[in-house]
N, CA, C and O atoms as a MOPAC input file, in Angstrom:
PM7 MOZYME 1SCF
protein

 N     51.00200 1   -64.22900 1     7.32200 1
 C     51.07100 1   -64.74200 1     5.89300 1
 C     51.38900 1   -66.28100 1     5.74700 1
 O     52.51900 1   -66.41400 1     6.21800 1
 N     51.03600 1   -67.20800 1     5.42100 1
 C     51.19400 1   -68.39100 1     5.42000 1
 C     52.00700 1   -68.88700 1     4.07500 1
 O     51.41800 1   -68.48200 1     3.07300 1
 N     53.00000 1   -69.52600 1     3.81400 1
 C     53.79900 1   -70.14400 1     2.90300 1
 C     53.11600 1   -71.77800 1     2.59300 1
 O     53.74400 1   -72.65100 1     1.99300 1
 N     52.00200 1   -71.91700 1     3.02900 1
 C     51.48400 1   -73.28500 1     2.71900 1
 C     50.53200 1   -73.27200 1     1.95700 1
 O     49.76100 1   -72.33000 1     2.14600 1
 N     50.20300 1   -74.16000 1     0.92200 1
 C     48.77700 1   -74.17700 1    -0.08100 1
 C     47.68200 1   -74.64800 1     1.31000 1
 O     48.05300 1   -75.29700 1     2.28800 1
 N     46.39400 1   -74.16600 1     1.08800 1
 C     45.13900 1   -74.54000 1     1.79500 1
 C     44.15200 1   -75.77600 1     1.28900 1
 O     43.50200 1   -76.68100 1     1.81300 1
 N     44.41900 1   -75.28800 1    -0.00200 1
 C     43.46900 1   -76.65600 1    -0.56900 1
 C     44.36800 1   -77.48900 1    -1.80800 1
 O     45.35800 1   -77.08600 1    -2.41900 1
 N     43.59900 1   -78.86200 1    -1.93600 1
 C     43.97900 1   -79.47900 1    -2.88600 1
 C     43.99000 1   -79.41500 1    -4.23800 1
 O     42.83100 1   -79.35800 1    -4.64900 1
 N     44.93800 1   -79.39500 1    -5.27500 1
 C     45.30700 1   -78.83100 1    -6.39100 1
 C     46.00500 1   -79.88400 1    -6.73100 1
 O     47.19900 1   -79.98400 1    -6.45000 1
 N     45.05700 1   -81.17100 1    -7.64200 1
 C     45.65100 1   -81.93100 1    -8.14200 1
 C     46.90600 1   -81.55100 1    -9.34800 1
 O     47.04100 1   -80.45300 1    -9.88800 1
 N     47.80200 1   -82.84800 1    -9.59900 1
 C     48.90400 1   -82.43000 1   -10.44500 1
 C     48.27200 1   -82.49400 1   -11.75300 1
 O     47.14200 1   -82.95000 1   -11.93000 1
 N     49.19300 1   -81.92300 1   -12.87000 1
 C     48.77100 1   -82.12900 1   -14.14100 1
 C     48.91800 1   -83.89600 1   -14.37700 1
 O     49.63600 1   -84.64600 1   -13.71500 1
 N     47.85000 1   -84.33900 1   -15.71900 1
 C     47.88700 1   -85.67500 1   -16.32900 1
 C     48.83900 1   -86.21900 1   -16.55900 1
 O     49.35900 1   -87.24300 1   -16.11700 1
 N     49.21100 1   -85.19800 1   -17.61000 1
 C     50.57800 1   -85.49500 1   -18.01000 1
 C     51.71400 1   -85.87500 1   -17.37100 1
 O     52.68900 1   -86.42200 1   -17.88600 1
 N     51.53800 1   -85.52300 1   -16.06500 1
 C     52.88000 1   -85.71400 1   -15.06000 1
 C     52.48900 1   -86.91300 1   -14.24300 1
 O     53.36000 1   -87.75700 1   -14.03000 1
 N     51.18400 1   -87.10100 1   -13.72200 1
 C     50.85100 1   -88.56000 1   -13.60100 1
 C     51.12900 1   -89.63100 1   -14.88800 1
 O     51.65600 1   -90.73100 1   -15.05600 1
 N     50.61400 1   -88.86800 1   -15.47800 1
 C     50.95900 1   -90.22400 1   -16.90700 1
 C     52.24100 1   -90.89900 1   -16.82000 1
 O     52.42100 1   -92.11500 1   -16.75000 1
 N     53.53700 1   -89.52700 1   -16.83600 1
 C     54.54600 1   -89.63700 1   -17.08200 1
 C     55.08000 1   -90.71100 1   -16.21200 1
 O     55.48300 1   -91.73900 1   -16.75700 1
 N     55.15000 1   -90.55100 1   -14.46300 1
 C     55.35200 1   -91.07000 1   -13.47500 1
 C     54.56900 1   -92.56900 1   -13.57400 1
 O     55.29000 1   -93.51200 1   -13.24900 1
 N     53.22800 1   -92.90100 1   -13.96900 1
 C     52.95500 1   -94.29600 1   -13.97600 1
 C     53.76200 1   -95.22300 1   -15.23600 1
 O     54.05300 1   -96.41800 1   -15.29500 1
 N     53.94400 1   -94.22000 1   -16.07400 1
 C     54.94700 1   -95.07600 1   -17.24100 1
 C     56.39600 1   -95.24800 1   -16.36500 1
 O     56.89800 1   -96.37200 1   -16.38600 1
 N     57.06100 1   -94.22200 1   -15.62800 1
 C     58.05500 1   -95.01500 1   -15.19500 1
 C     57.79600 1   -95.98200 1   -14.14000 1
 O     58.74700 1   -96.74200 1   -13.96200 1
 N     57.09300 1   -96.12000 1   -13.61400 1
 C     56.85600 1   -96.79300 1   -12.41400 1
 C     56.81300 1   -98.28600 1   -13.26600 1
 O     57.54400 1   -99.23300 1   -12.98000 1
 N     55.99000 1   -98.29000 1   -14.16600 1
 C     56.00800 1   -99.60300 1   -15.07500 1
 C     56.88600 1  -100.05700 1   -15.71600 1
 O     57.01400 1  -101.26800 1   -15.89500 1
 N     57.64800 1   -99.19100 1   -16.17900 1
 C     59.17600 1   -99.54700 1   -16.69500 1
 C     59.57300 1  -100.22400 1   -15.59900 1
 O     59.73000 1  -101.44400 1   -15.56300 1
 N     59.78800 1   -99.26600 1   -14.45300 1
 C     60.55300 1  -100.18800 1   -13.33100 1
 C     60.40600 1  -101.82300 1   -12.83400 1
 O     61.17000 1  -102.77200 1   -12.66000 1
 N     58.90800 1  -101.54100 1   -12.71600 1
 C     58.37000 1  -102.65800 1   -12.62900 1
 C     58.85400 1  -104.23500 1   -13.59700 1
 O     59.26500 1  -105.36200 1   -13.31900 1
 N     58.55900 1  -103.58500 1   -14.62400 1
 C     59.07400 1  -104.61200 1   -15.66900 1
 C     60.83100 1  -104.96400 1   -15.74200 1
 O     61.29200 1  -105.85500 1   -16.45400 1
 N     61.46100 1  -104.28400 1   -15.06800 1
 C     62.76600 1  -104.38800 1   -15.25400 1
 C     63.41700 1  -105.26500 1   -14.12600 1
 O     64.17700 1  -106.23100 1   -14.19300 1
 N     62.62000 1  -104.30900 1   -12.61400 1
 C     63.45500 1  -105.25600 1   -11.57100 1
 C     62.23300 1  -105.73800 1   -10.50700 1
 O     62.56200 1  -105.93300 1    -9.33700 1
 N     60.71300 1  -105.94700 1   -10.94100 1
 C     59.50800 1  -106.60100 1   -10.35100 1
 C     59.15100 1  -105.43100 1    -9.36700 1
 O     59.76500 1  -104.48200 1    -8.88000 1
 N     57.61700 1  -106.03400 1    -9.28500 1
 C     56.91200 1  -105.01100 1    -8.57200 1
 C     57.62400 1  -104.92600 1    -6.68000 1
 O     58.37200 1  -105.78000 1    -6.20400 1
 N     57.16200 1  -103.79000 1    -6.00300 1
 C     57.71100 1  -104.01400 1    -4.53300 1
 C     56.53700 1  -103.08400 1    -3.83900 1
 O     55.44100 1  -102.97800 1    -4.38900 1
 N     56.79900 1  -102.49700 1    -2.74700 1
 C     55.83400 1  -102.01300 1    -1.86100 1
 C     55.72700 1  -100.33100 1    -2.31900 1
 O     54.77000 1   -99.57400 1    -2.15800 1
 N     57.13800 1  -100.03400 1    -2.97600 1
 C     57.14100 1   -98.49700 1    -3.18200 1
 C     56.26900 1   -98.56100 1    -4.85000 1
 O     55.36600 1   -97.74700 1    -5.04400 1
 N     56.50500 1   -99.20700 1    -5.55100 1
 C     55.98000 1   -99.26400 1    -6.83600 1
 C     54.56100 1   -99.54300 1    -6.82800 1
 O     53.81900 1   -99.25000 1    -7.76600 1
 N     54.24300 1  -100.02900 1    -5.91800 1
 C     52.72400 1  -100.45800 1    -5.52900 1
 C     51.78500 1   -99.29400 1    -5.05500 1
 O     50.62100 1   -98.97700 1    -5.29500 1
 N     52.82400 1   -98.78400 1    -4.25800 1
 C     52.26500 1   -97.33300 1    -3.19600 1
 C     52.34100 1   -96.52400 1    -4.54000 1
 O     51.20700 1   -96.12600 1    -4.80600 1
 N     53.19900 1   -96.15800 1    -5.42700 1
 C     53.52600 1   -94.87200 1    -6.60600 1
 C     52.06600 1   -95.28300 1    -7.81900 1
 O     51.53200 1   -94.36500 1    -8.44200 1
 N     51.63200 1   -96.64500 1    -7.97000 1
 C     50.57200 1   -96.77600 1    -9.03100 1
 C     49.46400 1   -96.20600 1    -8.08400 1
 O     48.81900 1   -95.20700 1    -8.40200 1
 N     49.26400 1   -96.88300 1    -6.90200 1
 C     47.76600 1   -96.37800 1    -6.25000 1
 C     48.08300 1   -95.03300 1    -6.37100 1
 O     47.39000 1   -94.79100 1    -7.35900 1
 N     48.56000 1   -94.09100 1    -6.12800 1
 C     48.69400 1   -92.71700 1    -6.23600 1
 C     48.65800 1   -92.30400 1    -7.82700 1
 O     48.36600 1   -91.12900 1    -8.04900 1
 N     48.86300 1   -92.95000 1    -8.68800 1
 C     49.12700 1   -92.28800 1   -10.03300 1
 C     47.52800 1   -92.73400 1   -10.43400 1
 O     47.01800 1   -91.92800 1   -11.21200 1
 N     46.86000 1   -93.59800 1   -10.13900 1
 C     45.32300 1   -94.28400 1   -10.50800 1
 C     44.62000 1   -93.66400 1    -9.12500 1
 O     44.00300 1   -94.61900 1    -8.65200 1
 N     44.49800 1   -92.91400 1    -8.56600 1
 C     43.36500 1   -93.03500 1    -7.84100 1
 C     43.71800 1   -91.19300 1    -6.79200 1
 O     44.56400 1   -90.67900 1    -6.06000 1
 N     42.61200 1   -90.93800 1    -7.32600 1
 C     42.88600 1   -89.05400 1    -6.98500 1
 C     42.40900 1   -88.78500 1    -5.75900 1
 O     42.52400 1   -87.59300 1    -5.47500 1
 N     41.82200 1   -89.57900 1    -4.76700 1
 C     41.51300 1   -89.74200 1    -3.37800 1
 C     42.27300 1   -90.20700 1    -2.83200 1
 O     42.14700 1   -90.08100 1    -1.61400 1
 N     43.65600 1   -91.11000 1    -3.38200 1
 C     44.72600 1   -91.28100 1    -2.76000 1
 C     45.95000 1   -90.22900 1    -2.44500 1
 O     46.65200 1   -89.96700 1    -1.46800 1
 N     45.80500 1   -89.69500 1    -4.00800 1
 C     46.55500 1   -88.68700 1    -3.96200 1
 C     46.05000 1   -87.49400 1    -2.73900 1
 O     46.81600 1   -86.87500 1    -1.99900 1
 N     44.80300 1   -87.40600 1    -2.77300 1
 C     44.26200 1   -86.20700 1    -2.04600 1
 C     44.49700 1   -86.78000 1    -0.36700 1
 O     45.03000 1   -85.99400 1     0.41500 1
 N     44.13900 1   -87.95900 1     0.05600 1
 C     44.62800 1   -88.11200 1     1.59700 1
 C     46.46900 1   -88.19000 1     1.49900 1
 O     47.05900 1   -88.38800 1     2.56200 1
 N     46.93200 1   -88.10000 1     0.77600 1
 C     48.04700 1   -87.88100 1     0.63200 1
 C     48.69800 1   -86.70800 1     0.97800 1
 O     49.61900 1   -86.62500 1     1.79100 1
 N     48.00900 1   -85.45200 1     0.09800 1
 C     48.59100 1   -84.30400 1     0.36400 1
 C     48.20400 1   -84.24400 1     1.85100 1
 O     49.21300 1   -84.47900 1     2.51700 1
 N     47.36000 1   -84.06800 1     2.46000 1
 C     46.06100 1   -83.78100 1     3.19000 1
 C     47.16400 1   -84.67800 1     4.40600 1
 O     47.24600 1   -83.87600 1     5.33700 1
 N     47.73100 1   -85.52400 1     4.65800 1
 C     48.53500 1   -86.12900 1     5.66800 1
 C     49.74100 1   -85.04400 1     5.41800 1
 O     49.77800 1   -84.15400 1     6.26800 1
 N     50.65100 1   -84.98600 1     4.46900 1
 C     51.81000 1   -83.92900 1     4.45900 1
 C     51.66200 1   -82.62000 1     4.83800 1
 O     52.62700 1   -81.91500 1     5.13400 1
 N     49.99100 1   -82.06400 1     4.85700 1
 C     50.05200 1   -80.85900 1     5.23300 1
 C     49.77700 1   -80.56500 1     6.81800 1
 O     49.93200 1   -79.46300 1     7.34400 1
 N     49.27900 1   -81.91600 1     7.57200 1
 C     49.15000 1   -81.81200 1     8.69900 1
 C     50.50500 1   -82.32700 1     9.25000 1
 O     50.91500 1   -82.29400 1    10.41000 1
 N     51.02200 1   -82.74800 1     8.27800 1
 C     52.44500 1   -83.27000 1     9.32900 1
 C     53.41200 1   -81.77500 1     9.20500 1
 O     54.41900 1   -81.51100 1     9.86200 1
 N     53.00500 1   -81.25200 1     8.55600 1
 C     53.87700 1   -79.65500 1     8.22300 1
 C     53.30000 1   -79.02600 1     9.14000 1
 O     54.00600 1   -78.42100 1     9.94600 1
 N     51.82900 1   -78.99500 1     9.27300 1
 C     51.36100 1   -78.03700 1    10.49500 1
 C     51.71300 1   -78.42300 1    12.21300 1
 O     52.01400 1   -77.61000 1    13.08600 1
 N     51.54900 1   -80.06000 1    12.36800 1
 C     52.41400 1   -80.42200 1    13.27000 1
 C     53.67400 1   -79.94900 1    13.92300 1
 O     53.81300 1   -79.56300 1    15.08300 1
 N     54.85800 1   -80.08000 1    12.66200 1
 C     56.16900 1   -79.39800 1    12.75000 1
 C     56.00600 1   -78.21400 1    13.00800 1
 O     56.38300 1   -78.00600 1    14.16100 1
 N     55.64700 1   -77.35200 1    12.54200 1
 C     55.42000 1   -75.93400 1    12.75000 1
 C     55.23100 1   -75.55400 1    14.48200 1
 O     56.02600 1   -75.02300 1    15.25800 1
 N     54.14700 1   -75.95400 1    14.64700 1
 C     53.40000 1   -76.34100 1    15.95500 1
 C     54.25800 1   -76.72600 1    17.37700 1
 O     53.99200 1   -76.48900 1    18.55500 1
 N     55.70600 1   -77.60800 1    16.57200 1
 C     55.98800 1   -78.13700 1    17.57900 1
 C     57.49900 1   -77.11600 1    17.92000 1
 O     58.17500 1   -77.05700 1    18.94700 1
 N     57.65000 1   -76.40500 1    16.61500 1
 C     59.23600 1   -76.14800 1    16.77100 1
 C     59.30000 1   -74.56700 1    16.49000 1
 O     60.21600 1   -73.99300 1    15.90200 1
 N     57.97200 1   -73.89100 1    17.10500 1
 C     57.67400 1   -72.57400 1    17.63100 1
 C     59.06600 1   -72.02100 1    18.30500 1
 O     59.54400 1   -72.83400 1    19.09600 1
 N     59.70300 1   -70.98600 1    18.17900 1
 C     60.54300 1   -70.54900 1    19.08700 1
 C     59.96100 1   -69.19200 1    19.65600 1
 O     59.35900 1   -68.36600 1    18.97000 1
 N     60.22100 1   -69.08300 1    20.98500 1
 C     59.86300 1   -67.83800 1    21.43800 1
 C     60.68200 1   -67.06700 1    22.19100 1
 O     60.30900 1   -65.95700 1    22.57000 1

């Protein structure tokens, strides 16, 4: 039995819009930085979100492989 997702399912559009609003408010108050640019790209690009999800899945797979205790 696997405890992880095997296919990408995008986040709810309302949650993405709320995060984008949060990022824009942050930038208005503190200015743009690398993290806020990354979040804006994540909110505006489904392919970026999918690649980020794939990266996290592969990292988890590697971690499971490297930490098998026999």
